[in-house]
N, CA, C and O atoms as a DFTB+ gen file, in Angstrom:
360 C
 N C O
     1  1      14.610      11.749      -7.140
     2  2      14.111      11.953      -5.792
     3  2      12.860      12.838      -5.763
     4  3      11.941      12.588      -4.983
     5  1      12.827      13.856      -6.600
     6  2      11.668      14.733      -6.644
     7  2      10.420      13.960      -7.065
     8  3       9.331      14.199      -6.543
     9  1      10.578      13.042      -8.000
    10  2       9.437      12.227      -8.449
    11  2       8.920      11.362      -7.309
    12  3       7.709      11.196      -7.164
    13  1       9.821      10.803      -6.492
    14  2       9.395      10.000      -5.340
    15  2       8.628      10.857      -4.344
    16  3       7.605      10.425      -3.811
    17  1       9.111      12.062      -4.091
    18  2       8.429      12.951      -3.155
    19  2       7.030      13.283      -3.669
    20  3       6.057      13.226      -2.917
    21  1       6.933      13.628      -4.943
    22  2       5.633      13.959      -5.522
    23  2       4.667      12.781      -5.438
    24  3       3.475      12.971      -5.201
    25  1       5.176      11.568      -5.630
    26  2       4.336      10.374      -5.612
    27  2       3.738      10.116      -4.234
    28  3       2.707       9.453      -4.118
    29  1       4.375      10.632      -3.196
    30  2       3.878      10.404      -1.833
    31  2       3.386      11.682      -1.152
    32  3       3.036      11.648       0.028
    33  1       3.351      12.785      -1.856
    34  2       2.936      14.060      -1.269
    35  2       1.509      14.014      -0.729
    36  3       1.177      14.765       0.189
    37  1       0.665      13.152      -1.279
    38  2      -0.720      13.043      -0.806
    39  2      -0.797      12.627       0.659
    40  3      -1.813      12.872       1.309
    41  1       0.247      12.007       1.190
    42  2       0.223      11.547       2.581
    43  2       0.072      12.701       3.566
    44  3      -0.489      12.518       4.646
    45  1       0.560      13.881       3.210
    46  2       0.467      15.015       4.136
    47  2      -0.978      15.425       4.394
    48  3      -1.279      16.052       5.410
    49  1      -1.874      15.070       3.469
    50  2      -3.286      15.432       3.615
    51  2      -4.090      14.397       4.398
    52  3      -5.283      14.592       4.628
    53  1      -3.462      13.310       4.807
    54  2      -4.151      12.239       5.526
    55  2      -4.024      12.467       7.037
    56  3      -3.038      13.025       7.517
    57  1      -5.052      12.017       7.773
    58  2      -4.914      12.087       9.229
    59  2      -3.915      11.018       9.675
    60  3      -3.534      10.155       8.884
    61  1      -3.494      11.074      10.928
    62  2      -2.416      10.209      11.412
    63  2      -2.745       8.726      11.258
    64  3      -1.887       7.946      10.843
    65  1      -3.962       8.330      11.583
    66  2      -4.327       6.911      11.495
    67  2      -4.288       6.423      10.047
    68  3      -3.743       5.356       9.764
    69  1      -4.861       7.196       9.141
    70  2      -4.863       6.819       7.721
    71  2      -3.446       6.807       7.175
    72  3      -3.078       5.913       6.412
    73  1      -2.659       7.783       7.558
    74  2      -1.274       7.870       7.097
    75  2      -0.485       6.652       7.580
    76  3       0.355       6.122       6.853
    77  1      -0.758       6.216       8.803
    78  2      -0.077       5.041       9.344
    79  2      -0.350       3.793       8.530
    80  3       0.572       3.067       8.159
    81  1      -1.626       3.546       8.254
    82  2      -1.985       2.384       7.449
    83  2      -1.399       2.477       6.050
    84  3      -0.849       1.501       5.541
    85  1      -1.510       3.632       5.431
    86  2      -0.976       3.792       4.077
    87  2       0.524       3.529       4.040
    88  3       1.012       2.823       3.158
    89  1       1.249       4.091       4.987
    90  2       2.701       3.895       4.972
    91  2       3.062       2.446       5.268
    92  3       4.027       1.928       4.706
    93  1       2.314       1.788       6.131
    94  2       2.593       0.366       6.403
    95  2       2.376      -0.482       5.151
    96  3       3.193      -1.350       4.842
    97  1       1.289      -0.239       4.433
    98  2       1.025      -1.002       3.207
    99  2       2.062      -0.643       2.136
   100  3       2.490      -1.512       1.377
   101  1       2.461       0.613       2.071
   102  2       3.511       1.001       1.122
   103  2       4.819       0.268       1.442
   104  3       5.530      -0.148       0.527
   105  1       5.137       0.109       2.716
   106  2       6.341      -0.629       3.112
   107  2       6.242      -2.084       2.661
   108  3       7.231      -2.667       2.215
   109  1       5.065      -2.664       2.776
   110  2       4.865      -4.047       2.322
   111  2       5.089      -4.142       0.820
   112  3       5.763      -5.054       0.341
   113  1       4.524      -3.202       0.086
   114  2       4.682      -3.187      -1.369
   115  2       6.164      -3.039      -1.721
   116  3       6.662      -3.730      -2.610
   117  1       6.860      -2.154      -1.038
   118  2       8.292      -1.966      -1.288
   119  2       9.065      -3.239      -0.966
   120  3      10.008      -3.587      -1.678
   121  1       8.677      -3.933       0.094
   122  2       9.381      -5.149       0.501
   123  2       9.225      -6.271      -0.524
   124  3      10.078      -7.155      -0.603
   125  1       8.168      -6.247      -1.295
   126  2       7.985      -7.256      -2.344
   127  2       9.129      -7.155      -3.345
   128  3       9.616      -8.163      -3.857
   129  1       9.547      -5.925      -3.613
   130  2      10.758      -5.722      -4.391
   131  2      10.606      -5.777      -5.905
   132  3      11.599      -5.790      -6.632
   133  1       9.383      -5.808      -6.374
   134  2       9.154      -5.806      -7.821
   135  2       8.160      -4.717      -8.168
   136  3       7.348      -4.311      -7.337
   137  1       8.232      -4.250      -9.397
   138  2       7.313      -3.214      -9.869
   139  2       5.877      -3.737      -9.905
   140  3       4.960      -3.049      -9.458
   141  1       5.673      -4.947     -10.433
   142  2       4.341      -5.552     -10.515
   143  2       4.240      -6.648      -9.450
   144  3       5.202      -7.372      -9.192
   145  1       3.078      -6.754      -8.849
   146  2       2.887      -7.722      -7.768
   147  2       1.416      -8.082      -7.670
   148  3       0.560      -7.427      -8.265
   149  1       1.136      -9.125      -6.917
   150  2      -0.231      -9.578      -6.736
   151  2      -0.749      -9.321      -5.335
   152  3       0.020      -9.174      -4.384
   153  1      -2.052      -9.271      -5.228
   154  2      -2.699      -9.065      -3.936
   155  2      -2.258     -10.131      -2.935
   156  3      -2.054      -9.832      -1.759
   157  1      -2.112     -11.371      -3.395
   158  2      -1.677     -12.444      -2.505
   159  2      -0.306     -12.168      -1.902
   160  3      -0.025     -12.590      -0.780
   161  1       0.544     -11.467      -2.633
   162  2       1.867     -11.123      -2.113
   163  2       1.773     -10.091      -0.989
   164  3       2.570     -10.116      -0.051
   165  1       0.810      -9.196      -1.086
   166  2       0.610      -8.217      -0.011
   167  2      -0.054      -8.911       1.181
   168  3       0.257      -8.606       2.332
   169  1      -0.960      -9.837       0.904
   170  2      -1.578     -10.617       1.986
   171  2      -0.534     -11.378       2.803
   172  3      -0.775     -11.682       3.972
   173  1       0.608     -11.686       2.217
   174  2       1.666     -12.396       2.936
   175  2       2.161     -11.588       4.137
   176  3       2.799     -12.139       5.034
   177  1       1.872     -10.294       4.159
   178  2       2.274      -9.421       5.265
   179  2       1.168      -9.289       6.319
   180  3       1.273      -8.462       7.225
   181  1       0.134     -10.082       6.206
   182  2      -1.014      -9.986       7.119
   183  2      -0.589     -10.110       8.580
   184  3      -1.027      -9.317       9.413
   185  1       0.245     -11.077       8.903
   186  2       0.680     -11.257      10.294
   187  2       1.458     -10.044      10.801
   188  3       1.272      -9.601      11.934
   189  1       2.316      -9.523       9.959
   190  2       3.091      -8.329      10.325
   191  2       2.156      -7.155      10.628
   192  3       2.323      -6.468      11.635
   193  1       1.175      -6.931       9.754
   194  2       0.239      -5.821       9.957
   195  2      -0.644      -6.061      11.170
   196  3      -1.022      -5.113      11.858
   197  1      -0.974      -7.313      11.439
   198  2      -1.786      -7.641      12.625
   199  2      -1.011      -7.326      13.907
   200  3      -1.607      -6.954      14.918
   201  1       0.303      -7.473      13.865
   202  2       1.112      -7.114      15.041
   203  2       1.170      -5.600      15.220
   204  3       1.181      -5.106      16.348
   205  1       1.206      -4.864      14.114
   206  2       1.250      -3.399      14.185
   207  2      -0.108      -2.856      14.639
   208  3      -0.172      -1.873      15.377
   209  1      -1.192      -3.501      14.195
   210  2      -2.561      -3.066      14.511
   211  2      -3.327      -4.216      15.167
   212  3      -4.218      -4.797      14.548
   213  1      -2.982      -4.550      16.426
   214  2      -3.581      -5.720      17.079
   215  2      -5.092      -5.609      17.300
   216  3      -5.752      -6.632      17.481
   217  1      -5.644      -4.428      17.292
   218  2      -7.082      -4.255      17.499
   219  2      -7.903      -4.424      16.228
   220  3      -9.133      -4.406      16.278
   221  1      -7.240      -4.586      15.097
   222  2      -7.950      -4.709      13.826
   223  2      -8.121      -6.186      13.482
   224  3      -7.139      -6.906      13.296
   225  1      -9.365      -6.629      13.399
   226  2      -9.665      -8.023      13.066
   227  2     -10.002      -8.202      11.593
   228  3     -10.446      -9.276      11.188
   229  1      -9.801      -7.174      10.793
   230  2     -10.134      -7.198       9.362
   231  2      -8.948      -6.728       8.533
   232  3      -9.051      -5.773       7.762
   233  1      -7.837      -7.401       8.699
   234  2      -6.600      -6.972       8.061
   235  2      -6.690      -7.045       6.531
   236  3      -6.305      -6.099       5.845
   237  1      -7.191      -8.152       6.001
   238  2      -7.246      -8.285       4.539
   239  2      -8.139      -7.219       3.893
   240  3      -7.736      -6.610       2.902
   241  1      -9.346      -6.980       4.433
   242  2     -10.138      -5.890       3.849
   243  2      -9.433      -4.533       3.952
   244  3      -9.543      -3.701       3.051
   245  1      -8.716      -4.320       5.044
   246  2      -7.992      -3.059       5.213
   247  2      -6.857      -2.947       4.186
   248  3      -6.612      -1.870       3.643
   249  1      -6.173      -4.052       3.925
   250  2      -5.133      -4.050       2.897
   251  2      -5.737      -3.657       1.556
   252  3      -5.199      -2.798       0.858
   253  1      -6.854      -4.285       1.196
   254  2      -7.501      -3.960      -0.087
   255  2      -7.903      -2.495      -0.140
   256  3      -7.726      -1.832      -1.162
   257  1      -8.448      -1.991       0.967
   258  2      -8.857      -0.584       1.022
   259  2      -7.649       0.332       0.798
   260  3      -7.729       1.297       0.039
   261  1      -6.546       0.028       1.453
   262  2      -5.365       0.880       1.326
   263  2      -4.780       0.802      -0.083
   264  3      -4.290       1.805      -0.600
   265  1      -4.824      -0.361      -0.703
   266  2      -4.372      -0.480      -2.088
   267  2      -5.247       0.357      -3.010
   268  3      -4.753       0.945      -3.972
   269  1      -6.537       0.414      -2.725
   270  2      -7.435       1.254      -3.521
   271  2      -7.103       2.731      -3.355
   272  3      -7.101       3.488      -4.326
   273  1      -6.822       3.136      -2.121
   274  2      -6.437       4.531      -1.880
   275  2      -5.138       4.841      -2.622
   276  3      -5.018       5.884      -3.265
   277  1      -4.181       3.944      -2.532
   278  2      -2.911       4.155      -3.226
   279  2      -3.109       4.203      -4.737
   280  3      -2.424       4.956      -5.429
   281  1      -4.030       3.415      -5.245
   282  2      -4.378       3.474      -6.678
   283  2      -5.006       4.823      -7.003
   284  3      -4.616       5.477      -7.970
   285  1      -5.978       5.239      -6.198
   286  2      -6.678       6.498      -6.449
   287  2      -5.742       7.701      -6.378
   288  3      -5.965       8.711      -7.046
   289  1      -4.702       7.587      -5.572
   290  2      -3.738       8.681      -5.430
   291  2      -2.633       8.624      -6.485
   292  3      -1.764       9.496      -6.523
   293  1      -2.665       7.599      -7.342
   294  2      -1.683       7.502      -8.410
   295  2      -0.384       6.829      -8.027
   296  3       0.549       6.784      -8.829
   297  1      -0.305       6.304      -6.812
   298  2       0.910       5.606      -6.379
   299  2       1.001       4.221      -7.013
   300  3       2.092       3.740      -7.321
   301  1      -0.154       3.583      -7.205
   302  2      -0.238       2.262      -7.821
   303  2      -1.155       2.311      -9.026
   304  3      -2.011       3.186      -9.149
   305  1      -0.954       1.354      -9.908
   306  2      -1.859       1.137     -11.024
   307  2      -2.484      -0.241     -10.845
   308  3      -1.769      -1.218     -10.623
   309  1      -3.801      -0.332     -10.939
   310  2      -4.487      -1.621     -10.859
   311  2      -4.494      -2.242     -12.243
   312  3      -4.975      -1.634     -13.199
   313  1      -3.961      -3.452     -12.352
   314  2      -3.841      -4.128     -13.645
   315  2      -4.982      -5.107     -13.889
   316  3      -5.139      -5.610     -15.001
   317  1      -5.773      -5.378     -12.867
   318  2      -6.867      -6.337     -12.980
   319  2      -6.504      -7.665     -12.340
   320  3      -5.329      -8.005     -12.199
   321  1      -7.528      -8.407     -11.957
   322  2      -7.359      -9.750     -11.386
   323  2      -6.350      -9.789     -10.240
   324  3      -5.512     -10.689     -10.170
   325  1      -6.438      -8.805      -9.340
   326  2      -5.576      -8.795      -8.167
   327  2      -4.125      -8.441      -8.422
   328  3      -3.264      -8.717      -7.587
   329  1      -3.843      -7.840      -9.555
   330  2      -2.474      -7.453      -9.894
   331  2      -2.343      -5.930      -9.863
   332  3      -3.249      -5.202     -10.268
   333  1      -1.203      -5.473      -9.379
   334  2      -0.899      -4.052      -9.258
   335  2       0.491      -3.775      -9.787
   336  3       1.318      -4.677      -9.919
   337  1       0.735      -2.497     -10.090
   338  2       2.076      -2.063     -10.475
   339  2       2.353      -0.736      -9.792
   340  3       1.513       0.163      -9.767
   341  1       3.561      -0.639      -9.235
   342  2       3.972       0.634      -8.656
   343  2       4.250       1.606      -9.785
   344  3       4.933       1.258     -10.748
   345  1       3.738       2.806      -9.682
   346  2       4.002       3.835     -10.694
   347  2       5.338       4.485     -10.372
   348  3       5.687       4.694      -9.210
   349  1       6.068       4.797     -11.422
   350  2       7.342       5.472     -11.242
   351  2       8.430       4.575     -10.696
   352  3       9.513       5.052     -10.360
   353  1       8.161       3.276     -10.600
   354  2       9.190       2.363     -10.125
   355  2      10.176       2.086     -11.244
   356  3       9.813       2.031     -12.419
   357  1      11.388       1.919     -10.869
   358  2      12.390       1.511     -11.840
   359  2      13.019       2.605     -12.611
   360  3      13.878       2.351     -13.455
């Protein structure tokens, strides 16, 4: 549990809007249910995210941006060619 908390501690430093997007994308990644996944699998949640953020007409670019932030924060590892892996999963 401590490792999970540490992996998400960076969220406390985000403003509310950024934290909202990050947590929504993290929920999508968790819903995939595997340690390694593809960008297309996260894109499958586009409609869900569009309902949460109806004013955003650029959902896919926002997903990519949030995945980059999660990578930069050490929550995800970018494997190349649209593939990611959750760190500390399993």
